[in-house]
Backbone as a chain_set.jsonl record, in Angstrom:
{"seq": "MDAFVYLRVRPGMVEEVVIQLENAPGVRAAVGVVGDWDVLAAVHGPDLKGIAENVLRHIHGIEGVERTVTAPVVPADVLGPSSGGRRTPVPMQQRGDACFVQIRTAPGSASELLEVLAGLEDVAAVALIVGAYDMIVEVPYRWEQAARVIVNEILPLPGIAAAHTLVAISDLQPQEEDRDQFSAWS", "coords": {"N": [[45.867, -9.923, 20.904], [48.226, -8.177, 18.933], [50.789, -5.598, 18.718], [53.061, -3.058, 17.54], [55.389, -0.948, 19.022], [56.891, 1.994, 18.519], [59.694, 3.757, 19.598], [61.067, 6.839, 20.669], [63.998, 7.811, 22.199], [65.84, 9.312, 24.906], [69.135, 10.502, 24.333], [71.801, 8.217, 24.985], [70.334, 6.465, 26.545], [69.246, 4.177, 25.473], [69.997, 1.433, 25.88], [69.216, 0.979, 28.577], [66.502, 1.551, 28.477], [65.618, -0.497, 26.786], [66.174, -2.747, 28.372], [64.363, -2.263, 30.527], [61.956, -2.307, 29.162], [61.79, -4.997, 28.336], [61.058, -6.122, 30.732], [58.585, -5.126, 31.18], [54.975, -5.247, 31.594], [53.19, -7.055, 29.132], [54.989, -6.69, 27.109], [56.555, -8.362, 24.517], [59.016, -8.451, 23.268], [61.914, -6.376, 22.788], [63.994, -4.119, 21.103], [66.949, -2.23, 20.343], [67.282, 0.064, 17.667], [68.529, 1.138, 14.441], [67.691, 3.933, 12.682], [64.791, 5.888, 11.957], [63.667, 5.718, 14.464], [64.462, 4.822, 17.905], [64.087, 2.558, 19.375], [62.404, -0.514, 18.983], [59.501, -2.145, 19.943], [57.697, -5.175, 20.553], [54.431, -5.796, 21.381], [51.81, -7.31, 23.354], [48.396, -7.972, 24.032], [45.089, -8.365, 25.491], [43.29, -7.011, 23.904], [42.968, -4.019, 21.862], [42.544, -1.921, 23.597], [43.622, -2.83, 26.016], [46.361, -3.05, 25.298], [46.852, -0.323, 24.752], [46.473, 0.715, 27.368], [48.679, -0.532, 28.701], [50.855, 0.613, 27.313], [50.416, 3.393, 27.951], [50.489, 3.284, 30.839], [52.796, 1.829, 31.566], [54.985, 1.755, 29.62], [55.261, 4.487, 28.871], [56.067, 5.375, 31.317], [58.659, 4.732, 31.665], [61.897, 5.851, 32.364], [63.559, 7.997, 30.209], [62.165, 7.511, 27.888], [60.88, 9.365, 25.295], [58.956, 9.705, 23.296], [56.325, 7.883, 21.775], [54.91, 5.72, 19.273], [52.207, 3.729, 18.435], [51.483, 0.874, 16.578], [49.009, -1.084, 15.799], [48.597, -4.583, 15.018], [46.897, -5.868, 12.295], [44.228, -8.076, 12.631], [44.328, -11.481, 11.419], [41.935, -12.535, 10.457], [40.585, -10.408, 9.366], [41.356, -9.991, 6.78], [40.063, -11.901, 5.387], [38.814, -14.404, 3.017], [40.31, -13.789, 0.763], [42.927, -13.617, 1.416], [43.888, -16.093, 1.386], [43.986, -17.609, 3.54], [46.431, -17.893, 4.763], [48.456, -17.944, 7.573], [50.827, -16.009, 8.955], [53.839, -15.847, 10.857], [54.079, -13.279, 13.434], [56.269, -10.55, 13.35], [59.328, -10.35, 15.348], [59.443, -12.633, 16.984], [61.572, -14.113, 17.64], [64.826, -13.805, 19.026], [67.744, -12.025, 17.948], [69.805, -11.156, 15.111], [68.322, -8.844, 12.837], [66.413, -7.1, 10.362], [63.91, -4.676, 9.973], [61.522, -4.096, 7.779], [59.467, -1.564, 6.918], [56.559, -1.165, 5.186], [54.679, 0.766, 2.838], [51.773, 0.229, 1.142], [50.52, 0.043, -2.238], [47.268, 1.181, -3.144], [44.812, -1.337, -2.632], [46.536, -3.502, -2.79], [47.503, -4.856, -0.607], [46.702, -7.491, 0.551], [47.477, -9.345, -1.448], [50.224, -8.724, -1.604], [51.051, -9.325, 0.989], [50.814, -12.123, 0.98], [52.753, -12.811, -0.973], [55.146, -11.804, 0.232], [55.182, -13.322, 2.617], [55.766, -15.745, 1.554], [58.438, -15.696, 0.752], [61.666, -16.967, 1.063], [63.635, -15.701, 2.559], [62.343, -14.117, 4.383], [61.34, -13.811, 7.656], [59.05, -13.201, 9.009], [55.898, -11.478, 8.712], [53.599, -8.776, 9.032], [50.447, -7.229, 8.791], [49.883, -3.848, 9.497], [48.588, -1.008, 11.295], [48.879, 2.416, 10.686], [51.491, 4.781, 9.845], [52.718, 3.118, 8.094], [51.834, 0.189, 6.222], [52.627, -2.437, 6.501], [54.861, -4.586, 8.303], [57.875, -6.207, 7.882], [60.001, -8.825, 8.66], [63.34, -9.439, 8.202], [65.608, -11.846, 8.83], [68.416, -11.254, 9.285], [71.776, -9.896, 9.637], [72.497, -6.436, 8.821], [74.291, -6.273, 6.626], [73.82, -8.612, 5.172], [71.023, -8.589, 4.96], [70.49, -6.341, 3.512], [70.86, -7.004, 0.819], [68.752, -8.751, 0.399], [66.563, -7.091, 0.855], [66.875, -5.111, -1.134], [67.049, -6.602, -3.516], [64.958, -8.56, -3.467], [62.678, -7.725, -2.048], [61.998, -4.902, -2.373], [61.588, -4.666, -5.235], [59.08, -5.749, -5.622], [55.781, -5.718, -6.971], [53.245, -3.424, -5.951], [54.351, -2.157, -3.793], [54.494, 0.949, -2.413], [56.132, 2.582, -0.897], [58.957, 2.314, 1.259], [60.666, 1.695, 4.339], [63.492, 1.088, 6.362], [64.311, -0.355, 9.497], [67.148, -1.159, 11.382], [68.038, -3.72, 13.475], [69.868, -3.6, 16.506], [70.965, -5.953, 18.062], [72.601, -6.948, 20.1], [73.831, -4.964, 22.037], [76.854, -4.038, 23.421], [78.494, -3.113, 26.443], [80.643, -0.318, 26.404], [84.105, -0.777, 26.255], [86.789, 0.34, 28.296], [89.402, 2.313, 26.937], [92.248, 1.347, 27.458], [95.131, -0.38, 28.683], [95.894, -3.099, 31.04], [97.769, -2.096, 32.736], [97.689, 0.654, 32.769], [96.299, 1.936, 34.812], [98.067, 2.098, 36.863], [99.839, 4.191, 36.437]], "CA": [[46.162, -8.961, 19.89], [49.627, -7.72, 18.903], [51.092, -4.279, 18.178], [54.438, -2.64, 17.59], [55.537, 0.364, 19.598], [58.163, 2.672, 18.12], [60.056, 4.694, 20.731], [62.184, 7.795, 20.613], [64.628, 7.736, 23.504], [66.88, 10.305, 25.183], [70.518, 10.016, 23.989], [72.475, 7.461, 25.987], [69.415, 5.699, 27.377], [68.635, 3.056, 24.731], [70.198, 0.124, 26.544], [68.434, 0.954, 29.814], [65.07, 1.504, 28.076], [65.379, -1.878, 26.237], [66.117, -3.674, 29.543], [63.154, -2.008, 31.245], [60.85, -2.738, 28.308], [61.74, -6.443, 28.414], [60.406, -6.506, 31.974], [57.29, -4.431, 31.315], [53.835, -6.067, 31.239], [52.676, -7.112, 27.83], [56.034, -6.564, 26.079], [57.058, -9.654, 24.141], [60.444, -8.248, 22.862], [62.31, -5.001, 22.536], [65.411, -4.055, 20.506], [67.465, -0.967, 19.88], [67.297, 0.049, 16.186], [69.081, 2.28, 13.719], [66.691, 4.427, 11.739], [64.027, 7.01, 12.448], [63.304, 5.4, 15.864], [65.603, 4.308, 18.649], [63.777, 1.236, 19.917], [61.182, -1.111, 18.474], [58.983, -3.161, 20.882], [56.534, -5.943, 20.161], [53.587, -5.885, 22.613], [50.653, -8.233, 23.22], [47.399, -7.706, 25.027], [43.813, -9.018, 25.145], [42.674, -6.179, 22.875], [43.725, -2.767, 21.65], [42.431, -1.088, 24.862], [44.6, -3.393, 26.972], [47.667, -2.633, 24.812], [46.964, 1.075, 24.999], [46.654, 0.901, 28.812], [50.017, -0.916, 29.027], [51.68, 1.637, 26.759], [50.238, 4.588, 28.768], [50.813, 3.106, 32.218], [54.085, 1.218, 31.806], [56.051, 2.185, 28.682], [55.447, 5.939, 29.021], [56.643, 5.689, 32.632], [60.093, 4.329, 31.672], [62.779, 6.99, 32.24], [64.281, 8.068, 28.945], [61.218, 7.442, 26.762], [60.391, 10.676, 24.987], [57.804, 9.646, 22.361], [55.989, 6.551, 21.231], [53.863, 5.521, 18.278], [51.722, 2.402, 18.486], [50.979, 0.355, 15.335], [48.366, -2.365, 15.958], [48.601, -5.582, 13.944], [45.541, -6.191, 11.767], [43.957, -9.517, 12.834], [44.356, -12.248, 10.201], [40.58, -12.798, 9.925], [40.094, -9.22, 8.692], [41.653, -10.1, 5.379], [39.069, -12.791, 4.778], [39.218, -15.507, 2.12], [41.254, -13.321, -0.292], [44.302, -13.803, 1.919], [44.27, -17.506, 1.145], [44.02, -18.283, 4.845], [47.827, -18.064, 5.28], [48.785, -17.262, 8.813], [52.269, -15.827, 9.021], [54.23, -15.374, 12.215], [54.238, -11.882, 13.705], [57.67, -10.226, 13.595], [59.984, -10.247, 16.673], [59.136, -13.81, 17.76], [62.9, -14.705, 18.025], [65.893, -12.89, 19.27], [68.908, -12.192, 17.023], [69.983, -10.147, 14.048], [67.191, -8.67, 12.002], [66.092, -5.77, 9.801], [62.485, -4.635, 9.93], [61.133, -3.242, 6.634], [58.129, -1.022, 7.015], [56.085, -0.947, 3.815], [53.365, 1.378, 2.509], [51.337, -0.505, -0.057], [49.658, 0.703, -3.225], [45.875, 0.816, -2.886], [44.304, -2.612, -3.105], [47.54, -4.544, -3.015], [47.951, -5.368, 0.695], [46.475, -8.867, 0.748], [48.38, -10.076, -2.353], [51.656, -8.479, -1.207], [51.263, -10.038, 2.242], [51.024, -13.529, 0.558], [54.071, -12.888, -1.627], [56.211, -11.622, 1.204], [55.188, -14.481, 3.536], [56.325, -16.944, 0.853], [59.824, -15.446, 0.479], [62.514, -17.746, 1.951], [64.459, -14.885, 3.436], [61.426, -13.37, 5.231], [61.001, -14.597, 8.819], [57.661, -12.89, 9.466], [55.295, -10.304, 8.129], [52.288, -8.471, 9.603], [49.738, -6.033, 8.296], [49.773, -3.002, 10.66], [47.856, 0.252, 11.168], [49.693, 3.567, 10.989], [52.136, 5.369, 8.752], [53.01, 2.04, 7.132], [50.801, -0.884, 6.186], [53.188, -3.782, 6.852], [56.231, -4.683, 8.825], [58.497, -7.385, 7.411], [61.241, -9.138, 9.365], [64.386, -10.138, 7.522], [66.352, -12.233, 10.002], [69.91, -11.221, 9.041], [72.51, -8.643, 9.908], [72.269, -5.482, 7.804], [75.109, -6.569, 5.43], [73.163, -9.637, 4.331], [69.645, -8.199, 4.773], [70.408, -5.282, 2.467], [70.704, -7.693, -0.479], [67.382, -9.31, 0.345], [65.684, -5.958, 0.776], [67.058, -4.431, -2.454], [66.843, -7.511, -4.644], [63.808, -9.401, -3.401], [61.456, -7.054, -1.482], [61.683, -3.575, -2.998], [61.086, -4.723, -6.62], [57.768, -6.349, -5.699], [54.696, -4.777, -7.32], [52.375, -3.122, -4.817], [55.057, -1.396, -2.724], [54.515, 2.373, -2.718], [57.23, 3.175, -0.143], [59.493, 1.4, 2.272], [61.691, 2.257, 5.247], [64.04, -0.019, 7.163], [64.998, -0.233, 10.811], [68.105, -2.238, 11.564], [68.137, -4.081, 14.917], [71.171, -3.695, 17.103], [70.442, -6.889, 19.025], [73.462, -7.226, 21.279], [74.654, -3.795, 22.407], [77.822, -4.357, 24.455], [79.019, -1.905, 27.159], [81.882, 0.129, 25.779], [85.213, -1.018, 27.134], [87.697, 1.48, 28.376], [90.531, 2.263, 26.05], [93.54, 1.327, 28.13], [95.599, -1.712, 29.067], [95.728, -3.417, 32.405], [98.781, -1.401, 33.551], [97.592, 2.124, 32.758], [95.767, 2.488, 36.08], [99.167, 2.214, 37.78], [100.666, 5.341, 36.17]], "C": [[47.606, -8.515, 20.085], [49.717, -6.329, 18.339], [52.581, -4.074, 18.243], [54.46, -1.249, 18.12], [56.912, 0.878, 19.199], [58.434, 3.703, 19.163], [61.205, 5.562, 20.337], [62.688, 7.891, 22.042], [65.69, 8.783, 23.686], [68.254, 9.677, 24.892], [71.153, 9.375, 25.258], [71.662, 6.571, 26.848], [68.881, 4.449, 26.72], [68.751, 1.727, 25.446], [69.281, -0.02, 27.774], [66.969, 0.868, 29.452], [64.767, 0.098, 27.583], [65.275, -2.82, 27.393], [64.805, -3.493, 30.289], [61.94, -2.509, 30.469], [60.667, -4.234, 28.377], [61.115, -6.963, 29.658], [59.057, -5.861, 32.131], [56.131, -5.383, 30.933], [53.405, -5.94, 29.758], [53.738, -6.977, 26.723], [56.662, -7.919, 25.808], [58.601, -9.513, 23.838], [60.664, -6.779, 22.665], [63.735, -5.006, 22.06], [65.721, -2.625, 20.137], [67.56, -1.053, 18.309], [67.987, 1.303, 15.635], [68.061, 2.69, 12.701], [66.002, 5.627, 12.39], [63.601, 6.913, 13.95], [64.524, 4.873, 16.548], [65.382, 2.883, 19.141], [62.474, 0.762, 19.305], [60.75, -2.216, 19.509], [57.773, -3.889, 20.329], [55.72, -6.162, 21.427], [52.367, -6.757, 22.264], [49.689, -7.84, 24.338], [46.06, -8.363, 24.599], [43.079, -8.347, 24.035], [43.439, -4.922, 22.774], [43.647, -1.844, 22.899], [43.488, -1.566, 25.874], [46.028, -3.048, 26.579], [47.846, -1.153, 25.072], [47.175, 1.411, 26.488], [48.072, 0.575, 29.225], [51.01, 0.14, 28.531], [51.648, 2.869, 27.641], [50.761, 4.407, 30.178], [52.257, 2.647, 32.439], [55.202, 1.782, 30.912], [56.285, 3.654, 28.807], [56.121, 6.282, 30.315], [58.112, 5.336, 32.708], [60.946, 5.613, 31.428], [63.571, 6.909, 30.907], [63.391, 8.017, 27.736], [60.647, 8.846, 26.541], [59.149, 10.704, 24.168], [57.564, 8.223, 21.946], [54.925, 6.682, 20.148], [53.509, 4.05, 18.338], [51.073, 1.993, 17.154], [50.359, -0.987, 15.551], [48.486, -3.296, 14.774], [47.147, -5.873, 13.547], [45.284, -7.692, 11.965], [43.801, -10.204, 11.486], [42.973, -12.435, 9.586], [39.971, -11.621, 9.203], [40.302, -9.275, 7.18], [40.704, -11.041, 4.651], [39.664, -13.818, 3.811], [40.229, -15.061, 1.073], [42.687, -13.487, 0.107], [44.759, -15.239, 1.749], [44.418, -18.239, 2.47], [45.403, -18.411, 5.44], [47.968, -17.262, 6.543], [50.28, -17.234, 8.92], [52.635, -15.42, 10.448], [54.343, -13.831, 12.26], [55.719, -11.607, 13.944], [58.071, -10.114, 15.083], [59.573, -11.414, 17.569], [60.473, -14.401, 18.354], [63.886, -13.6, 18.201], [67.0, -13.098, 18.165], [68.881, -11.006, 16.029], [68.695, -10.052, 13.202], [67.082, -7.235, 11.481], [64.534, -5.807, 9.689], [62.096, -3.576, 8.868], [59.671, -2.843, 6.82], [57.696, -0.646, 5.583], [54.733, -0.246, 3.712], [52.99, 0.768, 1.215], [50.534, 0.404, -0.975], [48.197, 0.35, -2.889], [45.437, -0.502, -3.472], [45.275, -3.762, -3.224], [47.989, -5.241, -1.757], [47.839, -6.93, 0.814], [47.461, -9.724, -0.16], [49.904, -9.911, -1.917], [51.981, -9.24, 0.084], [51.584, -11.56, 1.896], [52.46, -13.732, -0.083], [55.191, -12.787, -0.643], [56.289, -12.843, 2.127], [55.812, -15.703, 2.84], [57.804, -16.767, 0.518], [60.664, -16.201, 1.526], [63.259, -16.923, 2.952], [63.612, -13.89, 4.329], [61.003, -14.259, 6.376], [59.522, -14.45, 9.182], [57.196, -11.614, 8.809], [53.911, -10.065, 8.773], [51.779, -7.21, 9.006], [49.507, -5.167, 9.63], [48.944, -1.733, 10.312], [48.815, 1.379, 11.488], [50.285, 4.143, 9.78], [52.488, 4.36, 7.689], [51.947, 0.938, 7.27], [51.303, -2.214, 6.617], [54.513, -3.606, 7.559], [56.715, -6.117, 8.525], [59.789, -7.602, 8.095], [62.161, -9.959, 8.447], [65.436, -10.52, 8.578], [67.852, -12.311, 9.833], [70.48, -9.89, 9.488], [72.345, -7.784, 8.663], [73.004, -5.824, 6.519], [74.465, -7.598, 4.583], [71.728, -9.221, 4.046], [69.481, -7.208, 3.654], [70.189, -5.911, 1.09], [69.29, -8.22, -0.66], [66.387, -8.182, 0.091], [65.687, -5.37, -0.636], [66.661, -5.347, -3.602], [65.536, -8.328, -4.673], [62.526, -8.673, -2.953], [61.108, -5.82, -2.248], [61.149, -3.689, -4.438], [59.622, -5.29, -6.734], [56.692, -5.371, -6.08], [53.792, -4.623, -6.057], [53.043, -2.328, -3.721], [55.125, 0.033, -3.166], [55.703, 3.071, -2.064], [57.708, 2.198, 0.903], [60.581, 2.125, 3.062], [62.21, 1.164, 6.111], [64.612, 0.404, 8.487], [65.892, -1.424, 10.983], [68.301, -2.469, 13.051], [69.603, -4.11, 15.327], [70.914, -4.596, 18.331], [71.312, -7.059, 20.246], [74.407, -6.021, 21.553], [75.522, -4.187, 23.593], [78.278, -3.053, 25.126], [80.379, -1.599, 26.518], [83.03, -0.153, 26.76], [86.131, 0.175, 27.158], [88.888, 1.233, 27.495], [91.87, 2.383, 26.746], [93.874, -0.1, 28.481], [95.529, -1.922, 30.531], [96.742, -2.603, 33.314], [98.596, 0.117, 33.62], [97.014, 2.678, 34.044], [96.97, 2.7, 37.094], [99.994, 3.472, 37.521], [100.19, 6.567, 36.909]], "O": [[48.135, -8.475, 21.195], [48.85, -5.903, 17.576], [53.291, -4.82, 18.917], [53.637, -0.425, 17.721], [57.942, 0.277, 19.504], [57.541, 4.442, 19.577], [62.188, 5.106, 19.754], [61.904, 8.035, 22.98], [66.385, 9.126, 22.729], [68.495, 8.502, 25.166], [71.062, 9.884, 26.375], [72.182, 5.966, 27.787], [68.122, 3.713, 27.35], [67.776, 0.991, 25.605], [68.648, -1.059, 27.957], [66.242, 0.128, 30.116], [63.727, -0.453, 27.944], [64.361, -3.643, 27.416], [64.18, -4.488, 30.657], [61.01, -3.067, 31.05], [59.538, -4.717, 28.466], [60.674, -8.111, 29.693], [58.425, -6.049, 33.17], [56.291, -6.225, 30.05], [53.281, -4.836, 29.228], [53.426, -7.131, 25.542], [57.221, -8.555, 26.701], [59.367, -10.423, 24.156], [59.728, -6.022, 22.409], [64.573, -5.774, 22.531], [64.849, -1.892, 19.671], [67.875, -2.102, 17.745], [68.019, 2.358, 16.268], [67.604, 1.856, 11.919], [66.567, 6.289, 13.261], [63.235, 7.907, 14.578], [65.508, 4.515, 15.901], [66.323, 2.107, 19.306], [61.543, 1.548, 19.129], [61.544, -3.083, 19.877], [56.913, -3.273, 19.7], [56.24, -6.651, 22.43], [51.967, -6.914, 21.11], [50.097, -7.435, 25.426], [45.935, -8.851, 23.476], [42.331, -8.987, 23.295], [44.431, -4.723, 23.474], [44.58, -1.096, 23.192], [44.159, -0.75, 26.505], [46.845, -2.775, 27.459], [48.896, -0.748, 25.57], [47.967, 2.294, 26.819], [48.65, 1.312, 30.024], [51.919, 0.518, 29.271], [52.699, 3.363, 28.05], [51.429, 5.306, 30.687], [52.877, 3.052, 33.423], [56.236, 2.228, 31.408], [57.445, 4.066, 28.847], [56.7, 7.362, 30.437], [58.756, 5.612, 33.719], [60.75, 6.337, 30.452], [64.155, 5.881, 30.566], [63.802, 8.433, 26.652], [60.033, 9.439, 27.427], [58.343, 11.624, 24.305], [58.505, 7.446, 21.785], [54.149, 7.637, 20.125], [54.398, 3.199, 18.298], [50.198, 2.702, 16.658], [51.075, -1.987, 15.501], [48.478, -2.841, 13.63], [46.291, -6.096, 14.403], [46.079, -8.504, 11.492], [43.245, -9.645, 10.541], [42.832, -12.489, 8.364], [38.969, -11.77, 8.504], [39.54, -8.693, 6.407], [40.567, -10.971, 3.43], [40.872, -14.056, 3.804], [40.95, -15.904, 0.538], [43.578, -13.501, -0.742], [45.933, -15.543, 1.961], [44.92, -19.362, 2.512], [45.552, -18.982, 6.521], [47.65, -16.074, 6.593], [50.936, -18.274, 8.97], [51.87, -14.755, 11.146], [54.658, -13.185, 11.261], [56.367, -12.358, 14.672], [57.242, -9.819, 15.943], [59.374, -11.231, 18.77], [60.48, -15.068, 19.388], [63.771, -12.553, 17.565], [67.138, -14.169, 17.573], [68.092, -10.064, 16.11], [68.068, -11.067, 12.898], [67.593, -6.294, 12.087], [63.947, -6.836, 9.355], [62.307, -2.375, 9.035], [58.775, -3.686, 6.87], [58.387, 0.093, 4.881], [53.774, -0.605, 4.395], [53.778, 0.771, 0.27], [49.95, 1.397, -0.542], [47.954, -0.742, -2.376], [45.651, -0.77, -4.654], [44.925, -4.849, -3.684], [48.804, -6.16, -1.839], [48.825, -7.585, 1.152], [48.136, -10.645, 0.299], [50.681, -10.865, -1.893], [53.094, -9.744, 0.235], [52.5, -12.155, 2.463], [53.203, -14.661, 0.236], [56.111, -13.604, -0.67], [57.385, -13.342, 2.383], [56.329, -16.596, 3.511], [58.383, -17.721, -0.001], [60.408, -16.092, 2.725], [63.501, -17.37, 4.073], [64.155, -12.961, 4.927], [60.398, -15.311, 6.168], [58.85, -15.397, 9.591], [57.999, -10.775, 8.401], [53.157, -11.006, 9.024], [52.515, -6.259, 8.745], [49.038, -5.657, 10.658], [48.662, -1.467, 9.144], [49.518, 1.299, 12.496], [49.676, 4.038, 8.715], [52.552, 4.698, 6.507], [51.279, 0.801, 8.295], [50.523, -3.058, 7.057], [55.187, -2.586, 7.413], [56.054, -7.097, 8.868], [60.625, -6.699, 8.14], [61.79, -11.036, 7.981], [66.08, -9.646, 9.157], [68.481, -13.306, 10.19], [69.765, -8.908, 9.686], [72.086, -8.303, 7.577], [72.439, -5.692, 5.433], [74.534, -7.499, 3.358], [71.246, -9.488, 2.945], [68.483, -7.215, 2.935], [69.411, -5.394, 0.288], [68.714, -8.137, -1.744], [65.499, -8.288, -0.755], [64.636, -5.163, -1.243], [66.01, -4.913, -4.552], [65.066, -8.733, -5.736], [61.432, -8.977, -3.428], [59.985, -5.708, -2.739], [60.319, -2.868, -4.83], [59.035, -5.293, -7.816], [56.683, -4.259, -5.55], [53.621, -5.54, -5.255], [52.369, -1.866, -2.801], [55.743, 0.333, -4.187], [56.227, 4.043, -2.609], [56.947, 1.354, 1.375], [61.289, 3.002, 2.567], [61.416, 0.346, 6.577], [65.317, 1.409, 8.582], [65.478, -2.563, 10.768], [68.675, -1.563, 13.796], [70.463, -4.586, 14.585], [70.684, -4.124, 19.444], [70.794, -7.297, 21.338], [75.614, -6.09, 21.319], [75.019, -4.61, 24.633], [78.428, -2.025, 24.467], [81.139, -2.495, 26.152], [82.944, 0.185, 27.941], [86.243, 0.922, 26.186], [89.333, 0.099, 27.321], [92.547, 3.405, 26.636], [92.982, -0.944, 28.567], [95.135, -1.003, 31.25], [96.53, -2.477, 34.52], [99.249, 0.792, 34.416], [97.245, 3.852, 34.333], [96.82, 3.433, 38.071], [100.822, 3.798, 38.372], [100.791, 7.634, 36.786]]}, "num_chains": 1, "name": "protein.A"}
């Protein structure tokens, strides 16, 4: 079973939390994001109880983590034959630039919207989730390119009641000091 864990992190601790998450049991991937949350993590476990235990025992124990919300992925077989049997990859399978669009669907439109989104060329992965949003869609581009896909291809789709985007900051680099090699001599 898969789930996504949204994390609020103390200021200045995002890089350290991401590093620790990547070494935590059950965590497939973690990335700093720009948006309402600071970090998004993809977790895996034998079942929801196993995921919850890992979140409570390991993720909550990471210094700097202030708050989490866990959104389990709805198993593909729950959608039944109406989903057309399409199995789409779960977001965060690959590293790199990405935007994660969280979608709240209109009543009764989740299965059809899932199929449409999974068929879009510029969508790397989509999953039905439980929580404040009904889906998470991965657009595998930097924000500057992903914004066009989100605005022109995703948001106009019928069945979307609301959407919110998290932009991955996949390669945070340590800040270099602002001086040249000779300034230390003065």
